[in-house]
N, C-alpha and C positions, 0 to 999 in steps of 0.2 A: 504493500500500500504506500502510495506517495504521500509525503508529508503535507503536500498542498491539499490532499483530499481529506486529511484529518480535521474533524470539527475544531473550531476555535477553542471551545471549552476544554477539549481533551489536550490541546496544545498548551493551554494555560496550566492545566493540572500537571502535565509532564514537566514543564519548565519549573513550576513551583516545587514539585517533588525533587527535581534535580538540585535545585538551590538548597532545599532542606537537607538532602543527602550530603552535599558539599559542606554545609554548616556543621552537620553531625560529625562527619569525618574530621573536620578541622577541630571541633570542640573536643572530641575524644583524644586526638593527638596532643592537643595542648594540655588536657587534663592529665594524661599519662606522664608528660614531661614535667608538669608541675608537681606531681607526686614524687617523681625522681628527684626533683629539685628540693622538695621537702626532706626526703631521705638524706640527700647530700648535706642539707643544713644540720640535721641531727648528727651525722657523722662528723661534720666539722666542729660542732659544739663539743662532742665527746673528745675529739682530738685536742681541742683547746683546753679542755679540762685536764687531760693527761699532761699537757705541757705545763699547766699551772701547778699541778700536784707534783710533778717531777722537780720543778724549780723549788717547791716548798721542802721536798725531801732533801735536795742538795743544800739548801740553806740551813736546815736543821742539823745536817751533818757538819757543815762548816762551823756552826756555833758550838758544837761539841768540841771540835778541835781547838777553837779559840778559847773556850772556857778552861780546858785542860792546860793550855799554855799559860793562861792567866794564873792558874794554881801553881804551876812550876815557877813562875816569876815571883809571885807574892807569898806563896805558902799558905794562903788564906783558904780554909776549907769551904768558904762560900762558893768558890769557883767550881769545886767538885759538885756541890749541890746544883749549880747552874748546868754543869755538864750532864748530870743525871736528868734534869728537867728537859734539856734539849734532846736527850736520847729518847725520853718518853714522847716528845713531840715528833721525833723522827719515826718512831714505831707507829704512831698514830697516823702520820702522813703516808707511810708505806701501806698501811691497811686501807686507807682511802684510795690510794693509787691502785691497789690490787682490785678493789671493788669495781672499778670502771675499766680495767685493762682488758685488752684482747688477749687470746691465748699466747700469742707471740710476745707481747709485752709482759704478761704474767711470768713467763719463763725468764725473761730478762731481769725482772724485779728480784727473783731469787738470787741472781748473780750480784745483786747490790746488798740485800738485807743480810745474808749469811756472812759474807766477808766483813760487813760493818759490825756485826755482833762480835766477830773474832777480834777486830781492831779494838773495840771498846774494852773487851776483857783483857787483852794482852797489853794494851797501852794505858788506858785510863785506870782500870781497876788495879792492875799490878803496879803501874807507875805511881799511883798514889801511895801505895805501901812503901815502895822504894824511896820516894821523895820525902816521906816522913822521917826516915832514918838518915841522919847526916852522913853515915858511912856509905850509904848506897844511893844518895841523892844524885850523884854524878851519873849513875847508870840511867836513871829516869830522864835526866836532861839529855844525855847522849842519844836516847831512843828517838827523840823528836828532832835531832839534828839532821844535817845532810846525809842522805843514804842510811839513816837510822831505821830501826825496825818499824817505826810508826809509818813512814812513807812507803815502805815495802808492803805493809799490811793494808794501807789505804789504796794502793794502786789498783787492785782488782775492783774495789768499790767505784773508783773514778772511771775505770774502763766500763763497768756495768752501766753507770749513769750516761756515759757517752753513747753506748749502744742503745739505751732507752731513748735518748734524745734523737738518735737517728731514726728509730722506729716511729716516734711521735711526729717527726718532720715529714716522713714518708706518708703517714696517715693523713696529716694535715694537707699536704700537697695533693693527694689523691681526692680528698673531699672537695678541695678548691676546684680541681679540674672537672669533677663530676658536676659541681654547681654551674661552672662556666659552660660546659657542654650542654647541660639540660636547658639552661636559660637561652642559649643560642638556638637550639632546636625548637623550643617553644615559640620563640620570636619568629623564626623562619616559617614554621608551620602556620602561624597566625597570618603572616603576610601572604603566603601562598594561598591559603584558604580564602582570604578576603579577595585576592585577585581573581581566583577561580569563580567565586560567588558573583563578583561583578561582571565577569565575562559571560557567565551563564545567564545572568539577569539581562544583559545586553542582547545576547542571542535570543532569549525568549521574547524580548520586546520587538526585535526585528521580525 
């Protein structure tokens, strides 16, 4: 059947149906990409939280070191109390970090926490006892010097934090790329859909 023989009413129905179909496809495409964009936003938020928690863990660790050095310099037990308080904060932050970590990040956290526990026992706990006795104080001071036991024990912890930071950065970059891609596809789908709808409407009017 020739199109010229089709009644006007049916032509209008066909044109309208085609426009509705184009709008429906465009809407579905945009909706899917918006959902992907929303998912990417959640991933990025989680990655940002991991970055913040990792920084908090690193900060609490540094404060343990500084408090212990303060004790060695001053001999004031106050600084040992501060070191223990910062250790409690460190453990708390590690627990928070683990609660939001991916399996890969969780495995990396183990490489931070266990060596940090060893460092605290070997350096702070044993060092405090050594530093209290004038006869062994020099041993405690030597342990935190260049190439001392403290640095050797801390190196695996620092390596673990570096590894976790690399994982966090990769997760953050992946979420950013997903957001960018989804936004671009949604925008392109909207533009193409609008153009097609206009063309179909034009064709229908002709």
